C-alpha positions in Angstrom: 14.7 -8.8 -23.6 11.2 -10.9 -23.9 8.0 -9.5 -24.3 7.0 -10.6 -20.3 9.9 -8.5 -19.1 8.8 -5.2 -21.4 5.5 -5.7 -20.0 6.4 -6.3 -16.5 8.8 -3.4 -16.4 5.4 -1.3 -18.4 3.1 -2.0 -15.8 5.7 -1.3 -13.0 6.2 2.1 -14.3 2.6 2.9 -14.1 2.8 1.6 -10.3 5.4 3.8 -9.5 3.8 7.1 -11.2 0.7 6.2 -9.2 2.3 5.7 -5.9 4.1 9.1 -6.6 0.7 11.0 -7.0 -1.4 9.2 -5.0 0.4 8.6 -1.6 0.9 5.6 0.4 -1.9 3.0 -0.7 -1.4 3.4 -4.4 -0.1 0.2 -5.1 -2.9 -1.8 -4.3 -3.6 -1.8 -7.9 -0.4 -3.5 -8.4 -1.9 -7.1 -7.9 -5.2 -6.6 -10.6 -2.8 -4.9 -13.1 -0.3 -8.4 -12.7 -3.5 -10.6 -13.1 -4.8 -8.8 -16.1 -1.7 -8.1 -17.9 0.5 -11.0 -17.0 -2.5 -13.6 -16.4 -0.6 -14.7 -12.9 -2.6 -16.2 -10.3 -3.4 -14.0 -6.9 -0.8 -15.9 -5.1 1.7 -15.1 -8.0 1.1 -12.0 -8.0 1.2 -11.0 -4.4 5.0 -11.2 -4.0 5.7 -9.5 -7.2 3.4 -6.5 -6.3 4.8 -6.5 -2.9 8.6 -6.5 -4.0 7.9 -3.3 -6.3 5.4 -1.6 -3.9 8.2 -1.8 -1.2 10.7 -0.7 -3.3 8.9 2.3 -4.4 8.2 3.0 -1.0 11.6 2.8 0.3 12.7 5.6 -2.0 9.8 7.7 -0.7 10.5 7.0 3.2 14.3 7.4 2.4 13.2 11.0 1.3 10.9 11.6 4.2 13.8 10.8 6.8 16.2 13.5 5.0 13.9 15.7 5.8 13.0 14.6 9.3 9.4 13.7 9.2 9.3 10.3 9.3 8.7 9.0 12.7 10.8 6.3 12.8 10.4 4.3 16.1 6.3 4.5 15.5 7.3 3.2 11.9 9.7 0.4 13.6 7.3 -0.8 15.9 4.2 -1.0 13.2 6.4 -3.0 10.7 7.9 -5.2 13.6 4.4 -6.2 14.6 3.3 -6.5 10.6 6.5 -8.6 9.5 5.3 -11.1 12.6 1.9 -11.7 11.2 2.8 -11.9 7.5 3.8 -15.6 7.4 0.3 -16.0 8.9 -1.3 -14.2 5.8 1.1 -16.1 3.5 -0.1 -19.3 4.8 -3.6 -18.5 4.7 -3.3 -17.2 1.0 -1.5 -20.8 -0.2 -4.4 -22.4 1.5 -7.4 -20.5 -0.1 -8.4 -21.1 -3.8 -7.7 -18.4 -6.2 -11.6 -17.2 -6.7 -12.1 -16.6 -3.0 -8.9 -14.8 -2.7 -10.0 -12.7 -5.7 -13.1 -11.6 -3.8 -11.5 -10.8 -0.9 -9.1 -8.8 -2.5 -11.9 -7.1 -4.6 -13.4 -6.4 -1.5 -10.5 -4.9 0.4 -9.6 -2.7 -2.8 -13.4 -1.5 -2.9 -13.1 0.0 0.3 -9.8 1.7 0.3 -11.1 3.3 -3.3 -14.5 4.0 -1.6 -12.5 5.5 1.6 -10.2 7.9 -0.9 -13.3 9.1 -3.2 -15.1 10.3 -0.2 -11.6 11.6 1.1 -11.0 13.4 -2.0 -15.0 14.8 -2.5 -15.1 16.4 1.2 -11.4 17.8 0.3 -13.1 19.1 -2.9 -16.6 20.7 -1.0 -15.1 21.8 2.3 -11.7 22.3 1.3 -10.3 20.5 4.2 -10.1 17.0 5.4 -12.8 15.7 8.3 -12.0 16.7 11.9 -9.7 14.7 14.1 -11.5 13.0 17.0 -11.0 14.7 20.6 -9.4 11.8 21.8 -5.9 11.2 20.3 -4.3 7.8 22.3 -0.6 8.9 20.3 0.2 12.5 20.5 3.5 14.4 20.0 5.6 16.0 23.3 5.8 19.4 22.3 9.2 19.5 23.7 11.0 16.5 22.6 8.8 16.5 19.0 8.3 12.8 20.0 5.0 10.2 20.3 4.3 9.9 23.7 4.2 6.0 24.1 1.1 5.2 26.4 -1.0 1.9 26.9 -3.5 3.0 24.0 -1.3 4.4 22.1 0.9 1.2 21.8 -2.6 -0.7 21.7 -3.8 1.2 18.6 -0.2 1.2 16.7 -0.1 -2.9 17.6 -3.9 -3.3 15.8 -2.4 -1.4 13.0 0.8 -3.5 12.6 -1.0 -6.5 13.0 -4.1 -5.6 10.4 -1.2 -4.6 7.9 1.2 -7.4 8.4 -1.8 -9.9 7.6 -3.3 -8.8 4.4 0.8 -8.1 3.4 1.2 -11.8 3.6 -2.5 -12.7 2.3 -3.3 -10.1 -0.6 0.0 -8.6 -1.3 -0.7 -5.1 -0.3 1.6 -3.0 1.5 -0.7 -1.5 3.9 -0.8 2.0 3.4 -4.7 2.2 2.8 -4.9 0.7 6.1 -1.8 2.9 8.1 -2.7 6.3 6.5 -6.4 6.2 7.9 -5.2 4.7 11.2 -2.4 7.3 11.8 -4.4 10.1 11.0 -7.0 9.1 13.7 -4.7 7.7 16.2 -2.1 10.8 16.1 -1.8 14.6 15.8 0.9 14.3 13.1 0.5 16.7 10.1 -0.1 14.6 6.7 3.4 15.0 5.0 5.1 13.2 8.3 1.9 10.7 8.3 2.3 9.6 4.5 6.4 9.5 5.1 5.5 7.6 8.3 3.2 5.3 6.3 5.9 4.8 3.1 8.5 3.5 6.0 5.8 1.0 7.4 5.1 -0.3 3.8 8.8 -0.4 2.9 10.2 -2.7 6.0 6.5 -4.9 5.9 7.0 -5.3 2.1 10.4 -6.7 2.8 9.4 -8.9 5.3 6.8 -10.5 3.1 9.1 -10.7 0.0 11.6 -12.7 2.3 8.8 -15.3 3.3 7.7 -15.6 -0.3 11.5 -16.0 -1.5 12.0 -18.6 1.5 8.6 -20.5 0.1 9.7 -20.4 -3.1 6.9 -18.5 -4.4 8.6 -15.2 -5.9 8.8 -14.8 -9.5 11.8 -12.7 -10.2 11.9 -13.1 -13.6 8.1 -10.9 -13.5 9.4 -9.3 -10.5 12.6 -7.6 -10.8 11.7 -6.0 -13.9 8.5 -4.7 -12.5 10.0 -3.0 -9.1 12.4 -1.5 -11.4 9.9 -0.1 -13.4 7.9 0.9 -10.3 11.1 3.1 -9.0 11.8 4.8 -12.8 7.8 5.4 -12.2 7.9 6.8 -8.4 10.9 8.8 -9.8 9.2 10.4 -12.8 5.9 10.5 -10.6 7.4 12.9 -8.3 8.6 15.5 -10.6 4.5 15.8 -11.9 3.4 15.5 -8.2 3.4 19.5 -7.6 1.7 20.2 -11.0 -1.0 16.6 -11.3 -1.3 15.6 -7.6 -5.0 16.7 -5.9 -8.3 15.7 -4.7 -9.5 15.3 -8.5 -6.6 12.7 -9.5 -7.7 11.2 -5.9 -10.8 10.8 -7.2 -9.9 9.8 -10.9 -8.0 7.2 -9.0 -10.5 5.9 -6.6 -12.7 5.0 -9.7 -10.0 3.6 -11.4 -9.7 1.3 -8.5 -13.5 0.2 -8.5 -13.8 -0.9 -12.0 -10.4 -2.8 -11.7 -12.4 -4.2 -8.1 -15.6 -4.8 -11.0 -12.9 -6.5 -13.5 -11.1 -9.0 -10.7 -14.7 -9.7 -8.6 -16.3 -11.0 -12.4 -13.2 -12.9 -13.5 -13.2 -14.6 -9.7 -16.9 -15.5 -10.0 -16.5 -16.5 -14.3 -18.6 -13.9 -15.3 -15.5 -12.9 -17.9 -14.7 -15.0 -21.1 -11.6 -16.8 -21.0 
C-alpha cells in the first residue's frame, strides 16, 4: 500500500466522520482536503470527493429508509432534476481555469459555513432554530403522510434540484448545504426527515456525477477508491460518537474550520501561498 493510498484513506476517514457529526453538507470539505492533502487540481478533486460523499450519504439514506423518514418521492424528483444538470456543471468545470474555479468554490464554501455558523449561534442563543415562513409550498397531507404535490411545490423542488446538480458537476459538492435549507424553507418536514431526505438526494446526484466523470475519463480511481472507503468507515465510526459530540458547538467548530479552508483555497488560487 503506497503513501497516496494511505493519505487518501485517512482523509476519507475525516470526511466520513464530519458527515456523521454535522449532517448533510459536511462533505463540502472533501475538495479542499484533496487539493491540499494530495495536491489534486479542482477538476481532479471534484469527482473523487463526490464518490466519497455519495457512498457515505448512501449509507445514511439507507438507514433513513429503514426508519421510514426519507421522503423518497421528493428525493427522487429533486435528484432526477439534479442529475440532468450535472453534465452541464461538469462541462463548465472543464472549460474554466483552475484559479477561477477555486475562487468560486471558496465563495460557495464561505456561504455554506456562514449559514451553519449563524444557525448554530441562533440555537445556542435561543435554544431553537429560526421560525419557518407562514406559507410553505410543500406540506404533508396529514391523512396520507405524503407531501402534497402542487405547482408551487414542484417549482420549488425543481429549482433546488437544478442548483444542487449544477454545483455537483461544477464544484464536486453533494449539495446538502443547498438541499437542507431548501427543504426547511419549502416544506413542513421535521429536521430528521429533512436530513435523511437530503442524504438520499446527495447520494443519487453524486452517483450521477461519478458516472459522468467516469465516462469522461476524469475519475482517478486509484485515489478515489481508498478515499471513498475511508469515508464510509469514518461515517460508521462517527455515528457511534454523534450522540456524544454532535450539537451547535460542533457545528460552530466545523464552520470556522471551513472558513479557514476557504482562506487557504482562495489564497492558493490568487498565488498568495508559497509553492
